[in-house]
MARVEXBA-267551 format. One record per residue: residue number from 1; y negated, x negated, z of N, C-alpha, C in turn. Coordinates in steps of 0.001 Angstrom, whole numbers, plus 500000, padded with zeros to 6 digits. Atoms other than C-alpha are relative to their C-alpha. Layout:
BEGIN
- num / n.c2 / n.c1 / n.c3 / ca.c2 / ca.c1 / ca.c3 / c.c2 / c.c1 / c.c3
- NUM / Y / X / Z / Y / X / Z / Y / X / Z
...
end
This chain:
BEGIN
- num / n.c2 / n.c1 / n.c3 / ca.c2 / ca.c1 / ca.c3 / c.c2 / c.c1 / c.c3
- 1 / 500678 / 500624 / 498878 / 517497 / 484695 / 494440 / 499358 / 501089 / 500867
- 2 / 500576 / 499050 / 499057 / 516524 / 486677 / 497514 / 498838 / 499343 / 500735
- 3 / 501177 / 500489 / 499280 / 513092 / 486251 / 499037 / 499988 / 500661 / 501365
- 4 / 499961 / 499462 / 498638 / 512887 / 486676 / 502781 / 498810 / 500917 / 500275
- 5 / 501058 / 499086 / 499578 / 510843 / 489405 / 504417 / 498813 / 499205 / 500529
- 6 / 501079 / 500832 / 499449 / 508846 / 486730 / 506240 / 499168 / 499360 / 498896
- 7 / 500715 / 500606 / 501125 / 507960 / 485019 / 502963 / 499134 / 501035 / 499291
- 8 / 500772 / 498929 / 500642 / 506871 / 488295 / 501376 / 498787 / 500357 / 500855
- 9 / 501103 / 499663 / 499095 / 504762 / 489130 / 504430 / 498905 / 498942 / 499943
- 10 / 500972 / 501096 / 500019 / 503093 / 485741 / 504410 / 499245 / 499966 / 498674
- 11 / 500616 / 500092 / 501323 / 502436 / 485749 / 500652 / 499102 / 501195 / 499668
- 12 / 500787 / 498796 / 500302 / 501029 / 489303 / 500594 / 498987 / 500327 / 501082
- 13 / 500888 / 499770 / 498854 / 499139 / 489085 / 503886 / 500244 / 501376 / 500627
- 14 / 499583 / 498778 / 499307 / 501071 / 492104 / 505202 / 500805 / 499591 / 501222
- 15 / 499166 / 500309 / 498841 / 502787 / 492279 / 508545 / 501468 / 500058 / 499597
- 16 / 498560 / 499981 / 500253 / 506512 / 491653 / 508606 / 500534 / 501421 / 500141
- 17 / 499571 / 498625 / 499771 / 506972 / 495180 / 509983 / 499652 / 500894 / 498809
- 18 / 500392 / 499215 / 501172 / 505068 / 496658 / 507035 / 500949 / 499738 / 498837
- 19 / 499066 / 500342 / 501074 / 507274 / 494803 / 504572 / 501355 / 500650 / 500255
- 20 / 498722 / 499372 / 499659 / 510367 / 496056 / 506412 / 499967 / 501503 / 499743
- 21 / 500117 / 498549 / 500234 / 509102 / 499661 / 506280 / 500003 / 500317 / 498514
- 22 / 500028 / 499788 / 501450 / 508384 / 499394 / 502551 / 501399 / 499809 / 499431
- 23 / 498646 / 500280 / 500487 / 511801 / 497874 / 501941 / 500969 / 501119 / 500385
- 24 / 499103 / 498953 / 499496 / 513502 / 500579 / 504027 / 499834 / 501310 / 499246
- 25 / 500251 / 498717 / 500667 / 511835 / 503528 / 502270 / 498876 / 499825 / 498979
- 26 / 501020 / 500296 / 501003 / 510025 / 502468 / 499128 / 499403 / 501268 / 499389
- 27 / 500531 / 498745 / 500549 / 509673 / 506068 / 497894 / 498882 / 500541 / 500895
- 28 / 501040 / 499540 / 499070 / 507720 / 507040 / 501013 / 498773 / 499095 / 499911
- 29 / 501125 / 500938 / 500119 / 505596 / 503902 / 500674 / 499190 / 500298 / 498746
- 30 / 500700 / 499654 / 501236 / 504768 / 504872 / 497090 / 499202 / 501282 / 500144
- 31 / 500731 / 498743 / 499764 / 503774 / 508390 / 498202 / 498730 / 499743 / 500810
- 32 / 501168 / 500329 / 499178 / 501443 / 506974 / 500854 / 498960 / 499285 / 499153
- 33 / 500920 / 500730 / 500868 / 499914 / 504599 / 498316 / 499312 / 500946 / 499019
- 34 / 500586 / 499039 / 500937 / 499380 / 507415 / 495799 / 498971 / 500887 / 500701
- 35 / 500927 / 499176 / 499222 / 497730 / 509543 / 498494 / 498723 / 499218 / 500301
- 36 / 501156 / 500850 / 499695 / 495456 / 506669 / 499498 / 499151 / 499810 / 498743
- 37 / 500739 / 500192 / 501249 / 494523 / 506026 / 495857 / 499220 / 501260 / 499627
- 38 / 500680 / 498743 / 500317 / 493656 / 509703 / 495351 / 498766 / 500186 / 500884
- 39 / 501151 / 499887 / 499089 / 491409 / 509692 / 498440 / 498886 / 499040 / 499608
- 40 / 501006 / 500982 / 500403 / 489654 / 506523 / 497293 / 499298 / 500432 / 498716
- 41 / 500589 / 499524 / 501248 / 489111 / 507974 / 493826 / 499026 / 501157 / 500266
- 42 / 500878 / 498886 / 499631 / 487627 / 511139 / 495356 / 498708 / 499478 / 500625
- 43 / 501200 / 500600 / 499392 / 485234 / 509010 / 497438 / 499093 / 499419 / 498921
- 44 / 500796 / 500588 / 501081 / 484116 / 507159 / 494295 / 499272 / 501082 / 499206
- 45 / 500624 / 498905 / 500749 / 483462 / 510445 / 492486 / 498840 / 500602 / 500791
- 46 / 501080 / 499426 / 499175 / 481426 / 511790 / 495407 / 498789 / 499080 / 500038
- 47 / 501118 / 500961 / 499984 / 479338 / 508609 / 495577 / 499267 / 500007 / 498670
- 48 / 500622 / 499994 / 501337 / 478722 / 508676 / 491821 / 499186 / 501275 / 499791
- 49 / 500700 / 498725 / 500159 / 477702 / 512340 / 491928 / 498731 / 500024 / 500842
- 50 / 501165 / 500016 / 499105 / 475285 / 511669 / 494793 / 498918 / 499045 / 499516
- 51 / 500971 / 501015 / 500451 / 473599 / 508780 / 493004 / 499088 / 500511 / 498908
end
């Protein structure tokens, strides 16, 4: 069963274009996500150290 891009976008609250970009190059999307996660983790560490 194939799920449409529109359905995925609606169910995940992402834009249709974002879903298309992820589908087109999932490896790049994973790299961006990993980078974002690393930045968020660094922010958490800085906040914890400052407290």
